[in-house]
C-alpha positions in Angstrom: -8.9 -18.0 -0.8 -11.7 -17.3 1.9 -9.5 -17.3 4.6 -7.3 -14.9 3.1 -10.1 -12.9 2.0 -11.2 -12.3 5.6 -7.9 -11.8 6.9 -7.3 -8.9 4.0 -10.1 -7.4 5.1 -9.9 -7.3 8.8 -6.2 -6.1 8.0 -8.0 -3.1 5.9 -10.1 -2.4 9.1 -7.0 -2.0 11.7 -5.6 -0.3 9.4 -7.8 2.4 8.9 -8.4 2.5 12.5 -4.9 3.4 13.1 -5.0 6.1 10.2 -8.5 7.7 12.2 -6.5 7.7 15.1 -3.4 9.4 13.2 -6.3 12.5 12.3 -7.9 12.6 16.0 -4.5 12.8 17.2 -3.1 15.5 14.8 -6.3 17.6 15.4 -5.9 17.7 19.0 -2.4 18.3 18.8 -3.0 21.5 16.6 -5.5 22.7 19.2 -2.8 22.5 21.8 -4.8 19.8 23.6 -2.2 17.4 23.6 1.6 17.8 23.0 3.2 16.9 19.9 6.1 14.2 20.2 9.8 15.5 20.4 12.6 13.0 20.2 15.8 13.7 22.0 18.1 15.6 19.6 15.3 17.0 17.7 15.0 20.8 16.5 11.4 20.7 17.0 8.3 18.5 17.2 6.9 16.1 14.7 4.0 18.5 14.6 5.8 21.7 14.5 5.2 21.9 10.4 1.8 21.1 10.4 1.2 23.7 13.3 2.5 26.6 11.1 0.3 25.6 8.1 -3.2 24.4 10.0 -5.3 25.0 7.3 -3.8 23.2 4.6 -3.4 20.6 7.3 -6.8 20.3 7.9 -7.9 19.9 4.8 -5.9 17.1 4.0 -6.5 15.2 6.8 -10.3 15.4 7.7 -11.0 14.6 4.0 -8.3 11.4 5.6 -11.1 10.3 8.0 -13.8 10.2 5.8 -11.9 7.9 3.5 -10.6 5.5 6.3 -14.1 5.1 7.6 -15.7 4.4 3.9 -12.9 2.7 2.6 -13.2 -0.8 4.2 -17.0 -1.0 3.8 -16.7 -0.1 0.2 -15.2 -3.6 -0.2 -17.7 -5.5 1.7 -19.6 -8.1 -0.8 -23.2 -7.7 1.6 -23.0 -3.8 1.9 -22.9 -3.9 -2.3 -25.6 -6.3 -2.8 -27.4 -5.2 0.2 -27.4 -1.3 -0.5 -26.5 -0.8 -3.9 -27.3 3.3 -3.3 -25.1 3.2 -0.5 -22.5 1.6 -2.3 -22.3 4.0 -5.2 -22.8 7.2 -2.7 -20.1 6.0 -0.6 -17.8 5.3 -3.7 -18.1 8.9 -4.8 -17.5 10.5 -1.5 -14.2 8.3 -1.4 -13.1 9.5 -4.4 -13.7 12.9 -3.8 -12.1 12.6 -0.5 -9.1 10.9 -2.1 -8.5 13.9 -4.9 -8.5 16.4 -2.3 -6.1 14.3 -0.1 -4.0 13.3 -3.3 -3.8 17.3 -4.4 -3.0 18.7 -0.9 -0.2 15.7 -0.8 1.5 17.4 -3.9 1.0 20.9 -2.1 2.7 19.8 1.4 6.5 19.2 0.7 6.9 22.1 -0.9 5.3 24.6 1.7 6.7 22.2 4.9 9.6 20.4 4.4 9.2 16.8 6.1 11.2 15.3 8.3 13.1 13.2 6.2 14.0 15.6 3.7 13.9 15.3 0.4 14.2 11.9 0.7 10.4 11.7 2.2 9.1 14.3 -0.2 10.2 11.9 -3.2 8.4 9.4 -1.9 5.1 11.5 -0.8 5.1 13.3 -4.1 5.6 9.8 -6.0 2.8 7.8 -4.7 0.5 11.0 -4.6 0.6 10.4 -8.2 0.1 7.2 -8.4 -3.1 7.3 -5.7 -4.5 10.1 -8.2 -4.1 8.2 -10.9 -5.4 5.3 -9.4 -8.3 7.4 -8.6 -8.8 8.7 -11.8 -8.9 5.2 -13.7 -11.2 3.6 -11.1 -13.7 7.0 -12.0 -13.2 6.6 -15.2 -13.8 2.7 -15.5 -17.0 2.9 -13.5 -18.5 5.5 -15.7 -18.3 2.8 -18.7 -19.3 0.2 -17.1 -16.2 -1.9 -16.4 -16.6 -2.9 -13.1 -13.6 -5.0 -13.4 -11.1 -2.7 -14.0 -13.1 0.1 -11.7 -12.3 -2.7 -8.6 -8.6 -3.1 -9.4 -7.8 0.5 -9.7 -9.9 1.0 -6.6 -7.6 -1.7 -4.8 -4.7 -0.2 -5.9 -5.8 3.6 -4.5 -7.5 2.1 -1.3 -3.9 0.1 -0.7 -1.8 3.7 -1.2 -4.1 5.7 0.9 -4.0 3.2 3.9 -0.1 3.3 3.7 0.0 6.1 6.1 -1.2 3.6 8.9 1.9 1.2 8.3 4.3 4.0 8.4 3.7 4.6 11.9 5.2 1.1 13.0 7.8 1.1 10.7 9.1 4.3 12.2 8.4 2.7 15.9 10.2 0.2 14.7 13.6 2.5 13.7 13.2 4.4 17.0 13.4 1.2 19.0 16.1 -0.9 16.8 17.8 1.7 15.4 20.2 4.7 16.1 19.6 6.2 13.2 17.8 9.9 13.3 14.3 10.8 11.8 16.2 13.3 9.6 17.5 10.4 8.4 15.3 7.3 8.5 11.7 8.8 8.2 12.2 8.8 4.4 13.0 5.3 4.4 10.2 4.3 6.4 7.8 6.1 3.9 9.4 4.5 1.0 8.8 1.2 2.6 5.0 1.6 3.5 4.3 2.6 0.2 6.3 0.1 -1.6 4.8 -2.6 0.6 1.1 -1.5 0.0 1.5 -1.0 -3.8 3.0 -4.8 -4.1 0.1 -6.0 -2.0 -2.4 -4.8 -3.9 -0.9 -6.0 -6.9 -0.9 -9.3 -5.1 -4.2 -9.1 -3.7 -5.8 -8.2 -7.8 -3.7 -10.9 -9.4 -4.8 -13.6 -7.1 -8.2 -12.7 -7.1 -8.8 -11.5 -10.7 -10.5 -14.8 -11.7 -12.8 -14.8 -8.3 -16.5 -13.5 -8.8 -16.3 -12.6 -5.4 -15.4 -8.6 -5.5 -13.0 -8.1 -2.9 
């Protein structure tokens, strides 16, 4: 169990780093400091939709950076026990960042149609609602002193939040091994990434529910 827990923590840090790198790349692309990727046959670069709504994009991704930085730290037992004030305050920041991320995710598909069209938009909307629900339940339970349930719902929220980092390698695999266009496989990649993380969260929760260690 300890090896599995250590592996999950390491993986969460790796995915959080990827997510943070995605935020930095998008900011640089919005500023025109780096080119936006445009695959052959694509009508416009991938960042074109975000470039048309830069303010909304920044409101979405800047809190995302905070979520990626503080999220993995929140699950470190040493931080929780040695620095309880930091643990509580960072938890509040994560909840605030999460709500901003989730609410903007509900708006963005209606203002900028995703590359994967309706299929991608449906996945984003569904898991944005799930993400916001998990955050709300986590906040509710900690206010009522139910730390075990708070932990479970934070794991669910954190897992879905990290899914955006897993989706990118999935997209890369589609580019490498599929002849489908991005408009076809982007939606599928989003569904796969979010679903895998939602399932992984439940496995993590159920396998550690009886453990005294808070992961």
